[in-house]
LOSESE-120271 format. One line per field, with one value per residue (C-alpha): residue number from 1; residue in three letters; x negated, y negated, z negated. Coordinates in steps of 0.001 Angstrom, whole numbers. Each point is the difference from the previous one (the first is absolute). Layout:
<recs>
i = NUM	...
aa = ALA	...
east = X	...
north = Y	...
up = Z	...
</recs>
This chain:
<recs>
i = 1	2	3	4	5	6	7	8	9	10	11	12	13	14	15	16	17	18	19	20	21	22	23	24	25	26	27	28	29	30	31	32	33	34	35	36	37	38	39	40	41	42	43	44	45	46	47	48	49	50	51	52	53	54	55	56	57	58	59	60	61	62	63	64	65	66	67	68	69	70	71	72	73	74	75	76	77	78	79	80	81	82	83	84	85	86	87	88	89	90	91	92	93	94	95	96	97	98	99	100	101	102	103	104	105	106	107	108	109	110	111	112	113	114	115	116	117	118	119	120	121	122	123	124	125	126	127	128	129	130	131	132	133	134	135	136	137	138	139	140	141	142	143	144	145	146	147	148	149	150	151	152	153	154	155	156	157	158	159	160	161	162	163	164	165	166	167	168	169	170	171	172	173	174	175	176	177	178	179	180	181	182	183	184	185	186	187	188	189	190	191	192	193	194	195	196	197	198	199	200	201	202	203	204	205	206	207	208	209	210	211	212	213	214	215	216	217	218	219	220	221	222	223	224	225	226	227	228	229	230	231	232	233	234	235	236	237	238	239	240	241	242	243	244	245	246	247	248	249	250	251	252	253	254	255	256	257	258	259	260	261	262	263	264	265	266	267	268	269	270	271	272	273	274	275	276	277	278	279	280	281	282	283	284	285	286	287	288	289	290	291	292	293	294	295	296	297	298	299	300	301	302	303	304	305	306	307	308	309	310	311	312	313	314	315	316	317	318	319	320	321	322	323	324	325	326	327	328	329	330	331	332	333	334	335	336	337	338	339	340	341	342	343	344	345	346	347	348	349	350	351	352	353	354	355	356	357	358	359	360	361	362	363	364	365	366	367	368	369	370	371	372	373	374	375	376	377	378	379	380	381	382	383	384	385	386	387	388	389	390	391	392	393	394	395	396	397	398	399	400	401	402	403	404	405	406	407	408	409	410	411	412	413	414	415	416	417	418	419	420	421	422	423	424	425	426	427	428	429	430	431	432	433	434	435	436	437	438	439	440	441	442	443	444	445	446	447	448	449	450	451	452	453	454	455	456	457	458	459	460	461	462	463	464	465	466	467	468	469	470	471	472	473	474	475	476	477	478	479	480	481	482	483	484	485	486	487	488	489	490	491	492	493	494	495	496	497	498	499	500	501	502	503	504	505	506	507	508	509	510	511	512	513	514	515	516	517	518	519	520	521	522	523	524	525	526	527	528	529	530	531	532	533	534	535	536	537	538	539	540	541	542	543	544	545	546	547	548	549	550	551	552	553	554	555	556	557	558	559	560	561	562	563	564	565	566	567	568	569	570	571	572	573	574	575	576	577	578	579
aa = UNK	UNK	UNK	UNK	UNK	UNK	UNK	UNK	UNK	UNK	UNK	UNK	UNK	UNK	UNK	UNK	UNK	UNK	UNK	UNK	UNK	UNK	UNK	UNK	UNK	UNK	UNK	UNK	UNK	UNK	UNK	UNK	UNK	UNK	UNK	UNK	UNK	UNK	UNK	UNK	UNK	UNK	UNK	UNK	UNK	UNK	UNK	UNK	UNK	UNK	UNK	UNK	UNK	UNK	UNK	UNK	UNK	UNK	UNK	UNK	UNK	UNK	UNK	UNK	UNK	UNK	UNK	UNK	UNK	UNK	UNK	UNK	UNK	UNK	UNK	UNK	UNK	UNK	UNK	UNK	UNK	UNK	UNK	UNK	UNK	UNK	UNK	UNK	UNK	UNK	UNK	UNK	UNK	UNK	UNK	UNK	UNK	UNK	UNK	UNK	UNK	UNK	UNK	UNK	UNK	UNK	UNK	UNK	UNK	UNK	UNK	UNK	UNK	UNK	UNK	UNK	UNK	UNK	UNK	UNK	UNK	UNK	UNK	UNK	UNK	UNK	UNK	UNK	UNK	UNK	UNK	UNK	UNK	UNK	UNK	UNK	UNK	UNK	UNK	UNK	UNK	UNK	UNK	UNK	UNK	UNK	UNK	UNK	UNK	UNK	UNK	UNK	UNK	UNK	UNK	UNK	UNK	UNK	UNK	UNK	UNK	UNK	UNK	UNK	UNK	UNK	UNK	UNK	UNK	UNK	UNK	UNK	UNK	UNK	UNK	UNK	UNK	UNK	UNK	UNK	UNK	UNK	UNK	UNK	UNK	UNK	UNK	UNK	UNK	UNK	UNK	UNK	UNK	UNK	UNK	UNK	UNK	UNK	UNK	UNK	UNK	UNK	UNK	UNK	UNK	UNK	UNK	UNK	UNK	UNK	UNK	UNK	UNK	UNK	UNK	UNK	UNK	UNK	UNK	UNK	UNK	UNK	UNK	UNK	UNK	UNK	UNK	UNK	UNK	UNK	UNK	UNK	UNK	UNK	UNK	UNK	UNK	UNK	UNK	UNK	UNK	UNK	UNK	UNK	UNK	UNK	UNK	UNK	UNK	UNK	UNK	UNK	UNK	UNK	UNK	UNK	UNK	UNK	UNK	UNK	UNK	UNK	UNK	UNK	UNK	UNK	UNK	UNK	UNK	UNK	UNK	UNK	UNK	UNK	UNK	UNK	UNK	UNK	UNK	UNK	UNK	UNK	UNK	UNK	UNK	UNK	UNK	UNK	UNK	UNK	UNK	UNK	UNK	UNK	UNK	UNK	UNK	UNK	UNK	UNK	UNK	UNK	UNK	UNK	UNK	UNK	UNK	UNK	UNK	UNK	UNK	UNK	UNK	UNK	UNK	UNK	UNK	UNK	UNK	UNK	UNK	UNK	UNK	UNK	UNK	UNK	UNK	UNK	UNK	UNK	UNK	UNK	UNK	UNK	UNK	UNK	UNK	UNK	UNK	UNK	UNK	UNK	UNK	UNK	UNK	UNK	UNK	UNK	UNK	UNK	UNK	UNK	UNK	UNK	UNK	UNK	UNK	UNK	UNK	UNK	UNK	UNK	UNK	UNK	UNK	UNK	UNK	UNK	UNK	UNK	UNK	UNK	UNK	UNK	UNK	UNK	UNK	UNK	UNK	UNK	UNK	UNK	UNK	UNK	UNK	UNK	UNK	UNK	UNK	UNK	UNK	UNK	UNK	UNK	UNK	UNK	UNK	UNK	UNK	UNK	UNK	UNK	UNK	UNK	UNK	UNK	UNK	UNK	UNK	UNK	UNK	UNK	UNK	UNK	UNK	UNK	UNK	UNK	UNK	UNK	UNK	UNK	UNK	UNK	UNK	UNK	UNK	UNK	UNK	UNK	UNK	UNK	UNK	UNK	UNK	UNK	UNK	UNK	UNK	UNK	UNK	UNK	UNK	UNK	UNK	UNK	UNK	UNK	UNK	UNK	UNK	UNK	UNK	UNK	UNK	UNK	UNK	UNK	UNK	UNK	UNK	UNK	UNK	UNK	UNK	UNK	UNK	UNK	UNK	UNK	UNK	UNK	UNK	UNK	UNK	UNK	UNK	UNK	UNK	UNK	UNK	UNK	UNK	UNK	UNK	UNK	UNK	UNK	UNK	UNK	UNK	UNK	UNK	UNK	UNK	UNK	UNK	UNK	UNK	UNK	UNK	UNK	UNK	UNK	UNK	UNK	UNK	UNK	UNK	UNK	UNK	UNK	UNK	UNK	UNK	UNK	UNK	UNK	UNK	UNK	UNK	UNK	UNK	UNK	UNK	UNK	UNK	UNK	UNK	UNK	UNK	UNK	UNK	UNK	UNK	UNK	UNK	UNK	UNK	UNK	UNK	UNK	UNK	UNK	UNK	UNK	UNK	UNK	UNK	UNK	UNK	UNK	UNK	UNK	UNK	UNK	UNK	UNK	UNK	UNK	UNK	UNK	UNK	UNK	UNK	UNK	UNK	UNK	UNK	UNK	UNK	UNK	UNK	UNK	UNK	UNK	UNK	UNK	UNK
east = 96446	-421	2572	1507	2225	887	2760	1158	334	1628	3274	2505	3628	860	3026	486	2179	1543	1816	-3076	-2142	2538	372	-3766	-698	2581	-1324	-3450	1373	1786	-3347	-1577	2924	-420	-3691	915	2450	-2597	-2590	2351	1267	-3362	-2352	-1281	-604	2769	-1365	1125	2855	1740	-1128	-377	-3151	-820	690	-152	-365	-443	-2492	-591	-3222	-1535	688	2982	2831	3149	1986	-516	2229	2149	-2081	-2708	-1014	-3565	-738	296	-3386	-1682	1559	-1136	-3447	-377	957	-2493	-2756	729	-136	-3125	-1799	1253	773	3291	-2016	-1743	3313	1675	3539	406	-2569	734	-1957	-74	-983	772	-2737	982	-3340	-950	3378	2637	1532	1566	-1132	-1682	3018	1855	-1314	868	101	124	494	-127	3012	-818	2075	-1427	-3495	-67	636	3366	664	-1132	1976	-1073	946	-1266	540	-893	-2157	150	-3776	-3063	-2653	-1770	-452	3683	2749	2243	-2867	1532	-846	90	-3362	-1811	-2758	-822	1400	-2566	1827	3317	-589	-1050	-483	983	-941	1903	-1046	1397	1666	1523	-1456	2212	2513	-2498	-353	-3572	121	-3446	1076	3328	-1784	-2412	2875	2016	-3008	-413	3486	1019	2928	-1781	2777	2557	-2291	-645	3703	1194	-2651	1007	3604	-1038	-1797	3016	2429	-1938	49	3787	375	-2372	2009	3225	-1684	-1425	3422	1589	-2715	264	3770	-200	-3008	-3320	356	3462	-1193	-2885	2257	2515	-2719	-1317	3526	498	-3165	758	3600	-984	-2682	2360	2728	-2336	-1397	3510	667	-3177	829	3359	-1687	-887	-3685	-1911	-2385	1251	-1754	926	-2065	519	-2286	-1732	-553	-3599	-2107	-318	-3031	1751	-633	2099	3210	-637	1894	1481	638	1827	361	2166	-665	2796	-350	1650	380	-2944	-546	-3189	-59	-3011	-1156	-2468	-6	538	-2212	-3466	-731	1055	-2500	2621	1909	2574	-1684	1987	-1776	757	2505	2059	136	1159	2750	1182	258	1724	2530	713	508	2394	1941	362	547	1523	662	1373	-3155	-1283	-3219	-2546	-3102	1981	809	-3588	-81	183	-1103	-3483	-1429	-2912	-1591	-3301	-2744	-920	3499	2264	1882	-3121	-2656	-3592	-1182	-160	2810	2450	3446	1949	2634	457	3800	536	-1929	1837	3284	-1131	-1065	3428	1609	-2113	942	3690	-400	-1658	3009	2345	-505	572	3027	3590	1192	2367	-2952	-2236	-858	-1480	-3260	218	-2091	-2747	-1867	-701	-289	-1713	-726	-2231	-55	-2456	-1164	-70	3254	660	1451	-2533	-3034	-272	-737	2966	478	3403	389	3056	738	2965	2481	1387	2474	336	607	3553	1273	2226	3166	-680	-1990	-3371	-244	-892	-2782	-1415	-3341	-551	-1986	-2758	803	2944	-697	2509	-161	-1210	3182	15	871	-3018	-2257	928	-11	-3473	-1899	-236	1772	3401	2018	1461	1692	673	2166	498	-1620	2805	-423	-2919	1621	-381	3215	1688	3127	-1125	-2299	-3168	-86	-1007	-3275	-491	-966	-1791	-1113	-2015	-1241	-3122	606	-3696	-3099	-2602	2559	-1729	2091	-780	2145	-224	2424	114	2389	-667	-429	2011	3493	1901	812	3625	1265	2392	164	-17	-2035	-3091	152	-1379	-3598	-1577	-804	-2026	504	-1590	2423	2881	2668	-2367	-1842	-3212	1266	-2726	144	-2620	-1480	1484	-3087	-913	-2661	-593	2250	180	3351	533	2886	3220	-1295	1858	-527	2690	-232	2486	-55	985	3345	609	508	3418	1610	1813	750	1201	2802	1505	276	3664	1355	1286	-3573	-1226	2782	-1152	-3592	1118	2277	-2743	-2693	-2269	71	199	2313	-2953	-1526	3362	522	-3508	231	3686	1181	2016	3367	-262	-1402	2986	2329	-1951	245	3773	27	-2296	2422
north = -17046	-3741	-2238	-2536	-1849	342	-2107	2191	-2217	167	-1850	-857	-1041	-3655	-2116	-1449	-2854	1881	-3011	-2249	2701	689	-3685	-561	3122	-962	-3557	1379	2352	-2921	-1803	3012	212	-3685	630	2930	-2042	-2735	2539	1736	-3212	-1751	2767	224	3727	2479	2321	-2452	-1983	2963	3158	-1747	1913	-2138	-297	-2663	-71	-2177	865	-1523	-1740	3353	1523	2108	441	-1936	560	1491	-736	2910	926	2628	2207	719	-3737	33	1723	-2729	-2780	1653	645	-3586	-1373	2259	-914	-3717	17	2148	-2345	-3443	-1484	-1897	-2992	-40	-339	-3238	-864	630	2814	3142	3254	2591	3687	3278	2545	3339	383	-3590	-1527	2623	48	3015	-523	-2766	-1502	-782	-3402	-1350	-3658	-854	-3529	-1214	-1900	-2868	-1671	-2708	702	3732	3104	1434	2377	1165	90	2747	1371	2558	203	2605	-1625	1427	80	-741	1292	3328	2705	369	-2511	-426	860	3417	3292	3611	422	-2528	1637	-2793	-3268	-1832	1106	-1399	-3722	-3021	760	-2945	44	-2298	-3493	-3523	-1124	-3253	-2334	-2560	136	-228	3075	1056	-234	1535	3164	31	-236	2756	2349	-964	364	3621	810	756	-2356	-2969	-2587	2394	700	-3693	-891	2931	-582	-3650	1127	2400	-2798	-2302	2676	331	-3749	-18	3007	-1554	-3236	1871	2082	-3101	-1678	3044	237	-3739	189	2948	-1254	1829	1667	1326	1157	1975	1572	1024	1485	2013	1237	897	2098	1685	777	1468	2126	1218	805	2069	1837	949	1378	2075	1173	1291	2364	3586	393	2035	201	225	-38	-394	22	-1915	55	-2248	1760	-1234	-2855	-1928	1918	3110	1929	2749	-991	-2001	908	-2818	1379	-1913	1351	-1869	579	-1237	-208	-2328	-3408	254	1298	1176	312	2107	589	2773	2449	-2701	268	-1456	-3540	-449	-422	-2124	-3006	1801	-732	-1639	-2706	-509	-2826	1931	3060	-2056	-1664	3367	1593	-3020	21	3700	-514	-2891	1709	3319	-1064	-3490	-1702	-3080	-461	-3553	-103	-1494	878	1955	2586	1252	993	3679	1112	1440	891	2314	1068	1782	-2347	793	1185	-1539	-1598	-1514	-486	-1081	-3175	-599	2382	-1396	-831	-1455	2758	309	-379	3442	1627	-2119	1207	3594	-754	-1481	3083	2233	-1970	137	3743	495	-1603	2574	2163	-2936	-1955	1258	1656	-2834	-2423	2108	-869	2078	-1201	-3016	-443	-1253	-1794	-3411	762	-2978	-1045	-2728	-1500	-2617	-1635	-3243	-1938	-590	-3485	-1489	2203	219	3214	1401	2685	1381	2528	1695	2467	2238	1466	3502	2091	195	3215	1073	-363	2117	-1828	-1570	190	-1688	-3439	-290	-2131	-1802	-573	2063	-235	-2603	-1838	-2233	-2193	-591	1310	-2202	-1188	1115	-3521	-1466	2789	-482	-3797	-319	2913	1723	3082	1468	2064	2919	1724	-657	2692	2635	3394	2555	3089	-1511	163	3232	2025	556	-543	-3569	-568	-2051	-3426	-323	-1257	-2697	223	-3079	23	-2937	-685	-2020	-2694	-739	2079	427	124	1724	2279	1432	2093	971	2759	3460	2883	2003	3063	-533	-1491	-1522	2805	852	777	2537	1986	-2984	108	-2061	-3153	-220	-676	-3064	-443	-2454	425	-1717	-558	1889	1207	47	2832	-1489	129	918	544	-2019	685	-1770	-2202	-1905	-2660	-2211	1883	-2169	-348	-1165	-2213	2039	2696	611	1228	1735	585	2122	-186	2811	519	714	3363	1485	604	3251	3015	-839	2544	-2327	-3045	-961	522	-3594	-1303	2281	-1409	-3578	939	1544	-2920	-2559	1951	227	3801	1918	2951	2355	-1155	183	3588	911	-1619	208	2960	303	481	-3094	-2017	898	-1075	-3238	-701	282	-2418	-2419	-478
up = 204365	199	-1633	2368	-2429	-3687	-1534	-2890	-3067	-3394	-343	-2666	-210	458	778	3481	1172	2912	1438	-73	1610	2731	827	29	2051	2609	150	706	2632	1637	228	1691	2411	838	668	2224	2042	528	1088	2405	1589	280	1127	3538	497	759	-2692	-2670	1534	1692	-1795	-3380	-860	-3033	-3724	-2698	-3778	-3076	-2757	-3427	-1016	-1017	3401	-1093	2493	-933	3202	3443	2971	1126	3008	484	-2965	1167	39	-3785	-6	2025	-2093	-3242	1449	1214	-3422	-1751	2456	-405	-3801	15	2387	-1125	-3406	-169	-1242	3398	1853	1022	970	3719	120	1979	183	2771	188	1768	-708	-1617	-1754	-810	-784	-735	3483	1652	3604	1996	1842	-3251	-1124	-3451	-1035	-3736	-1340	-3608	-1368	-2375	-2700	-2255	1307	-693	2087	-1008	2903	3427	3248	2383	3373	2454	3742	2594	2680	3508	435	-2122	2337	-238	2583	879	877	-3018	-2382	-735	1664	-1182	1705	-2235	-2037	-2440	-1317	2147	3166	-1222	155	-2021	-3701	-2196	-3695	-2338	1067	-225	3245	-1296	-2599	-1750	2816	2860	2225	743	3785	373	-1817	1830	3353	-993	-790	3072	2305	-1086	1292	3568	-717	-1534	232	-1459	-2970	-597	-19	-2096	-2669	-288	-474	-2755	-1852	346	-1185	-3258	-474	282	-2269	-2518	-34	-727	-2706	-1662	29	-1678	-2659	-676	-351	-2406	-1926	83	-3414	824	3419	-1471	-2616	2652	2197	-2959	-726	3654	100	-3320	951	3373	-1648	-2725	2520	2160	-3031	-1047	3470	-289	-3528	1230	2471	-956	-766	2529	2929	3588	3376	3644	3195	3222	3021	2488	3328	-49	-1349	3258	1189	1294	-3207	-1541	-1857	-3173	-3198	-2073	-3483	-2717	-3514	-2491	-3676	-2265	-3746	-2465	1581	2403	3508	1696	3782	921	3584	-781	2907	2618	3055	378	1112	3627	2795	1754	-1311	-2176	-3338	-2800	-2023	-3678	439	2553	-2259	-2973	2013	1308	-3438	-1561	2835	-626	-3720	543	2792	-1805	-3601	10	3356	-1775	-2068	328	2047	-2399	-1983	-2600	2671	-71	-3671	-838	3473	537	3409	737	3295	688	1121	3575	884	2621	-2921	-1591	2688	-330	1732	2963	1007	2562	-1418	2915	214	-3765	275	1520	-2819	-2579	1465	-434	-3584	-704	1499	-2230	-3136	947	545	-3390	-1682	1551	-3087	-2351	1177	-110	3202	904	117	2227	3571	2798	1508	2280	3132	-2364	2759	1428	3728	1601	3554	1382	3485	1204	3179	1938	368	3729	-471	-2405	468	-3767	-1812	-1917	-2642	-945	-2777	-1393	-2760	764	-2469	-205	-1969	-3766	-1867	-745	-3537	-2190	1037	3415	3217	400	1578	3672	1454	-3038	-1645	-3113	-3211	-90	3247	787	3021	2771	3528	2809	1750	3611	1142	-1813	1247	3638	-243	-1516	1559	3415	-1359	936	-2467	1967	-2939	-3653	-1528	-2660	559	301	-2230	-1925	-3442	-1926	-215	-3346	-2016	502	2971	80	1645	3638	1387	2649	3669	1349	3651	1329	3534	751	2619	599	672	-2729	-2801	-2904	-2224	-3427	-2349	-3651	-844	-1566	-734	3163	-2224	-3200	39	-2921	-2436	-686	-3480	-1531	3230	2364	3203	720	2091	3524	987	1618	3673	2086	3756	2980	2904	-1618	2435	2986	1697	-1397	-3610	-2483	-3755	-1864	-3424	-3008	-295	3161	461	3079	2421	3146	1784	3554	1066	-47	-2348	-3234	-3517	-2046	-3740	-1925	-3776	-2374	-1688	-3671	-1657	-680	-3417	-734	2175	3541	-459	-2626	2290	404	3501	-51	-334	2791	2156	-698	894	3302	828	-720	1834	-3029	287	3284	495	367	-3297	-1769	1184	-1121	-3433	-875	2047	3210	-1703	-2183	2908	2215	-2814	-373	3739	-206	-2945	1833	2902
</recs>
């Protein structure tokens, strides 16, 4: 086994000023929210301004996370990786006020996949670096063999687009236009790249100004003391949560249908080892490194595990460097969770979702029953459409990640049509989609019967059907769960499976595989994707008739499915109640 991350450290009791920490932490979070608003409002691409596929954070002078905006958990990995790469490559004494640094590469600069570009900027006070402002944005295209720079068919990182090590893109407030043009020219959407990168640099400048003003108002000594208290308190709080758990070793397995190359199903095994106030998450037994682009680089794995720990043990835990203490991560080198260079990583999110699902499953034997949750759809189904815009003649790329159902919980049904686990971007509004691109949305709905039956049913998946309005529209898809649905718990049924269908509802309808690359659509042809639902909780026989009646009335469950899962007698009673 190869250690990915070790943060287990000795600790001792100390007194914390709870009020001062809470005020400081919320001030920092308000700065990150201000940065986020500026990025959303100023960006050019729909990926950032509409879908909000970005994150921001503030780090201290040693590169330790002080605050992360409440956005996308997996981006924590890229922000941490960028900070580490920056401080390894450059001394703070070599930095100047107004500098900005850029990177994206999973192997050279702690990234998670090529399209996610990080910008990190030092914050100065009285001539010294006191903090760093950082942000990350998903860019619609950075070159490579496939539009969008992500494809399940990619076989190495070199096919996935422009690799950017940590490098200075602005010096003393002046953007390096030569470097900016080099990056933009390697994208199919050069102007979009140029504008969005300038926005990212400006967002850090604004966030840095606000951070400097706060530090100046508090005084640097008091600020450093409060940051130290914040880290120590967060660490101590998490360790106490861990110490309260029963010692033991527990495992759970989820599955990828294949690794992007048409292989056999790939096991994702998570074993949690709890002892004292520490936690080891071990992925021994997880499948071999993928031939396709489903590999998970180090930064993405770290972010996934830290998300799981926070979500399962203390959702209100402040997101900062103290959250990492006491948690060790291990994955076999050469596995899909710890690949060797130059393995492709573009579709790492789907594997991360399965890892999160496995960790959640391993905790089923640890947490009290009332805190358990059935498996969610544990996916990030993604589609990509590209072509030439008929009005401008310009090349376009539109990508979207589509939500699904969450697992049911002990006391309520799962949520319908949401992102789960390590992703949290918005959908692409139909109005924006149809206004900007030659695409027509034919259907956007919930998938009836997709939630697993149970005392509480799983959340429903999404159906999204899009019609190409121009010839030579190129479609790609990155999905999974054609074979294994979201597992129910305590007698609950599994959630539904995925589907990708060409020309659904027509005589020419054809089911496509879950991974599709460069599928060419003619004008008038459509693509339909259906995402999985969540697993059910508890025996279906225990579901109250009143809830069955609501499902039938709302159309979330069909009569046929209700009779199959809940019985004909109870379904007839529910139909009477639904009238």
